[in-house]
N, C-alpha and C positions, 0 to 999 in steps of 0.2 A: 124711914127712908127720906121722907120730905124734909125732916129736920137736918139730915146730913146734907141734903142739897142746899138748904139755906146756909149752912155753915160754910160749904164750899163756895157759894156765891159771895159770901162776905170775904173769904180769903182772896178770891179773884179781884174783888174791889180794892182790897188792900194792895195787891200786886199792881193793879192799874194805877193807883195813886203813887206808887213808888216808881212808876215808869217801866215796869216789866211787861214784856209782850205776853198777852193772855189768850191769843186766838185759839191755840190748840186746847187750852183748858176750857174755854167757853164752848168749843165744839163738843168736847167730851161731856160737859155738863148738859148740853142740849140733848145728846144721845141718851144720857142717863134719865133725863126728865121724860123723854119719849118712852123709854122702856118701862118706867114706873107707871106712866099713864096706861100703857098696854096691859100691864099686870093688873092694874085696878079694874080695867074693863073686863078682863078675864075673870077676876075674882067676883065681880058683880054678876056676870053671866052664870057662873057656877052657883051662886047663891039663889038665883032665880030658877035654876034647873030643878025639875022635880026629882026627888030622891026615890030610889027603887026599893 
C-alpha cells in the first residue's frame, strides 16, 4: 500500500509541475495515508493480543 502511495505522490508532483490543480488529489492522498496508518495500528494491536 505504501508503494502505491509513493507512486501517486509522484503522479501528483508531475501534475503540479504541469500546472494542474491537485488540491483534491492531495486531500484524497492524505485520507489514504491516515487510513493506512490506522490499519497498521490495528494490525499491530492484533499481533500483540493473546490468542485463545
